[in-house]
ZAGU-436968 format. One record per residue: z, y, x of N, C-alpha, C in turn. Coordinates in steps of 0.05 Angstrom, whole numbers, padded with zeros to 5 digits, always signed. Each point is the difference from the previous one (the first is absolute). Layout:
<atoms>
ZYXZYXZYX
...
</atoms>
This chain:
<atoms>
+03097+02482+00800-00013+00023-00012-00030-00003+00005
-00015+00004-00021-00029-00002+00001-00012+00027+00008
-00013+00002+00022-00012+00024+00009-00030-00001-00005
-00010+00021-00013-00028+00002-00006-00014+00012+00024
-00021-00014+00009-00016+00010+00022-00018+00022-00010
+00002+00023+00013-00017+00022-00008-00029-00006+00007
-00018+00009-00017-00028-00002+00005-00008+00025+00015
-00018-00003+00020-00009+00023+00015-00028+00008-00010
-00003+00025-00005-00026+00012-00008-00009+00019+00022
-00024-00004+00009-00013+00017+00020-00011+00024-00015
+00008+00024+00007-00009+00024-00013-00025+00010+00015
-00023+00000-00015-00026+00007+00011-00006+00029-00009
-00005+00016+00020-00007+00028-00005-00012+00013+00025
-00006+00025-00003-00012+00015+00022+00021+00011+00019
-00006+00000+00026+00018+00013+00019+00004+00030-00007
-00020+00012-00012+00001+00028-00007+00015+00006-00026
+00009-00021-00014+00013+00003-00026+00030+00000+00002
+00013+00023-00002+00029+00001+00003+00014-00013-00024
-00014-00006-00021+00011-00013-00023+00008-00029+00006
-00011-00011+00021+00007-00028+00009+00030-00002+00004
+00011+00018+00015+00029+00000+00007+00016+00005-00025
-00008+00018-00017+00014+00006-00025+00001-00024-00018
-00023-00013-00004-00001-00024-00017+00017-00023+00013
-00002-00003+00026+00016-00021+00013+00030+00003-00006
+00010+00024+00002+00029+00006-00005+00007-00004-00029
-00018+00008-00018+00006-00004-00029+00000-00029-00007
-00018-00016+00011-00001-00028-00006+00025-00014+00011
+00008+00007+00025+00023-00012+00012+00026+00006-00016
+00001+00024-00012+00023+00008-00015+00001-00011-00028
-00023-00008-00011-00002-00008-00028-00008-00029-00005
-00007-00014+00021-00009-00028-00003+00018-00017+00018
+00023-00009-00010+00019-00014+00018-00009-00027+00010
-00021-00012-00012-00008-00026+00009-00025+00000+00018
-00008+00024+00008-00023+00001+00019+00007+00016+00024
-00016-00005+00021+00001+00017+00024-00029+00011+00003
-00002+00023+00011-00026+00013+00002-00006+00004+00030
-00023-00008+00009-00008+00003+00027-00020+00023+00002
+00007+00021+00015-00018+00023+00004+00004+00012+00028
+00010-00016+00019+00005+00010+00027-00025+00011+00013
-00024-00010-00008-00025+00010+00012-00002+00030-00005
+00012+00011-00020-00002+00028-00007+00014+00018+00022
+00018-00012+00015+00014+00014+00021-00018+00009+00023
-00025-00010+00001-00018+00008+00022-00009+00029-00003
+00004+00011-00023-00007+00028-00004-00028+00004-00013
-00003+00023-00013-00025+00003-00015-00025+00006+00016
+00003+00003+00026-00023+00005+00017-00005-00023+00020
+00013-00023-00004-00003-00022+00018-00029-00009+00004
-00015-00002-00022-00028-00008+00002-00016+00020+00016
+00005+00026-00004-00014+00021+00014+00005-00001+00030
+00026-00005+00007+00007-00002+00028-00012-00024+00013
-00001-00023-00015-00012-00024+00011-00030+00005+00006
-00014+00013-00018-00028+00006+00004-00004+00019+00023
+00015+00022+00001-00003+00019+00022+00006-00012+00027
+00021-00016+00001+00007-00013+00026-00023-00017+00010
-00010-00018-00017-00021-00018+00009-00027+00014+00005
-00006+00020-00016-00024+00015+00006+00003+00015+00027
+00024+00009+00006+00006+00012+00025-00004-00019+00024
+00003-00025-00006-00004-00021+00021-00029-00009+00000
-00017+00012-00018-00028-00007-00001-00006-00026-00015
+00019-00008-00017-00003-00025-00015-00012+00006-00028
-00016-00019-00009-00011+00000-00027+00021-00011-00019
-00004+00003-00026+00017-00011-00020+00004-00030+00004
-00022-00015+00004+00001-00029+00004+00016-00007+00025
-00003+00015+00021+00015-00005+00025+00030+00006-00005
+00006+00021-00013+00028+00007-00006+00014-00022-00016
-00014-00012-00019+00012-00021-00016+00007-00025+00016
-00012-00003+00023+00006-00023+00017+00023+00004+00020
+00011+00024+00001+00021+00006+00019+00026-00013-00009
+00018-00003+00020+00026-00012-00006+00015+00017-00021
-00001+00026+00002+00015+00016-00020-00011-00004-00028
-00026+00000-00004-00012-00004-00026+00007-00028-00011
-00002-00020+00017+00007-00028-00008+00030-00002-00007
+00017+00014+00015+00028-00001-00005+00007+00012-00027
-00012+00023-00006+00005+00014-00025-00010-00018-00023
-00024-00010+00003-00012-00017-00021+00018-00025-00005
+00008-00014+00022+00016-00024-00003+00028+00006-00012
+00011+00023+00006+00026+00009-00012-00003+00002-00030
-00020+00015-00009-00005+00004-00028-00007-00026-00014
-00017-00016+00012-00008-00025-00012+00023-00020-00002
+00017-00001+00020+00024-00018-00001+00018+00008-00024
+00003+00026-00004+00017+00008-00023-00014-00004-00026
-00026+00004-00001-00016-00007-00024+00003-00029-00007
-00002-00017+00021+00001-00029-00003+00028-00010-00010
+00020+00013+00010+00028-00009-00007+00010+00012-00026
-00014+00020-00011+00010+00012-00025-00005-00018-00024
+00017+00003-00019-00003-00016-00025-00021+00013-00018
-00007+00025+00005-00020+00014-00016-00004+00028+00012
-00014+00017-00015-00005+00027+00010+00000+00019-00023
+00003+00025+00007-00002+00023-00018-00019+00019+00013
-00021+00009-00014-00019+00018+00011+00001+00027-00016
+00000+00021+00015+00000+00027-00012-00030+00008-00004
-00008+00005-00025-00028+00007-00006-00002+00029-00007
-00023+00013+00004-00023-00011+00013+00005-00003+00030
-00017-00015+00013+00005-00006+00028-00026-00001+00016
+00003-00002+00026-00023-00001+00018-00008-00028+00007
-00018-00002+00019-00012-00025+00008+00019-00020+00012
+00017+00008+00019+00019-00018+00012+00019-00012-00020
+00010+00017-00018+00018-00009-00021-00014-00020-00018
-00025+00006-00007-00015-00018-00018-00003-00027+00014
-00005+00000+00026-00003-00026+00014+00026-00015+00000
+00023+00014+00005+00026-00014-00001+00005-00011-00028
-00005+00016-00020+00005-00009-00028-00017-00024-00006
-00025+00000+00008-00018-00023-00004+00010-00025+00014
+00010+00004+00024+00010-00022+00016+00024-00013-00014
+00018+00016-00010+00024-00011-00015-00009-00012-00026
-00018+00013-00014-00009-00011-00026-00014-00027+00004
-00015-00003+00021-00014-00025+00005+00019-00023+00005
+00024+00007+00010+00020-00021+00006+00014-00011-00025
-00005+00013-00022+00013-00009-00025+00027+00012-00005
+00010+00017+00018+00026+00013-00004-00004+00024-00019
+00022+00008-00013-00003+00023-00018-00004+00026+00015
-00016+00017-00012-00004+00026+00011+00000+00020-00023
+00020+00017+00001+00004+00021-00020-00011+00026+00010
-00011+00016-00019-00011+00026+00008+00014+00022-00016
+00002+00023+00012+00010+00023-00013-00019+00024+00004
-00006+00012-00023-00013+00026+00001+00022+00020-00005
+00012+00012+00020+00024+00017-00003-00005+00025-00018
-00025+00008-00003-00005+00023-00017-00010-00007-00028
+00005-00025-00008-00009-00009-00026-00028-00012+00000
-00010-00004-00024-00027-00012-00002-00020+00017+00015
-00018-00014+00015-00019+00015+00016-00019+00016-00017
-00004+00025+00008-00018+00018-00015-00028+00002+00013
-00002-00011+00024-00026+00000+00013-00014-00027-00005
-00005-00014+00020-00015-00026-00002+00018-00022-00011
-00011-00015-00019+00014-00023-00010-00012-00025+00014
+00015-00013+00017-00009-00022+00016+00005-00027-00015
-00020-00014-00007+00002-00025-00014+00014-00022+00017
-00004+00001+00026+00010-00022+00017+00030+00000+00004
+00014+00019-00011+00030-00002+00001+00010-00024-00015
-00018-00013-00015+00008-00024-00015+00008-00023+00019
-00006+00003+00026+00010-00020+00020+00030+00002+00003
+00012+00023-00008+00028+00005+00004+00017-00012-00022
+00025-00006+00005+00018-00012-00019+00007+00019-00022
+00006+00025+00007+00007+00020-00020-00007+00028+00010
-00002+00019-00019-00005+00028+00006+00022+00016-00015
+00013+00017+00015+00020+00018-00012-00009+00029+00004
+00009+00016-00020-00007+00029+00001+00023+00018+00008
+00023-00013+00005+00023+00016+00010+00020-00020+00013
+00020+00012+00013+00019-00017+00015+00017-00017-00019
+00008+00010-00022+00017-00015-00018-00014-00025-00010
-00026+00003-00007-00016-00023-00009-00001-00022+00022
-00005+00009+00025-00001-00018+00023+00027-00014+00004
+00021+00016-00001+00027-00011+00005+00006-00021-00021
-00007+00005-00025+00005-00020-00022-00015-00026+00006
-00025+00002+00008-00016-00024+00007+00012-00016+00023
+00010+00015+00020+00011-00014+00024+00027-00012-00007
+00014+00011-00019+00027-00011-00007-00002-00021-00021
-00023-00005-00012-00003-00020-00022+00003-00028+00011
</atoms>
């Protein structure tokens, strides 16, 4: 029996965006040939705030906090999963960390799909999304692209 190896897509989004979990479950239910990695979202929507408060409470600057074992561990965890993924999916619009992750994956030559879950953007139209493999305006469009 020939078993097809599932491709893994790293889901890039904000810790504060509850849609990450919703999209993860919809993709897992509707894209039988892919796996979605979004375990980073389990840290909770205030993880970055708690990280900052903890280190400021210890009298550390941002640069000092980035050098701690905990910061390195979190970074290496995310980077290892970004490195092992076959591609990525980014929920747009997004913040700085997500843009860095998307750029990292894009630079590697792996596919990176984007979704604007609320349809075509009505605010700023960003020209640089052309680095991405595809842009979808709804879940069904994204699912069709991932199943193609």
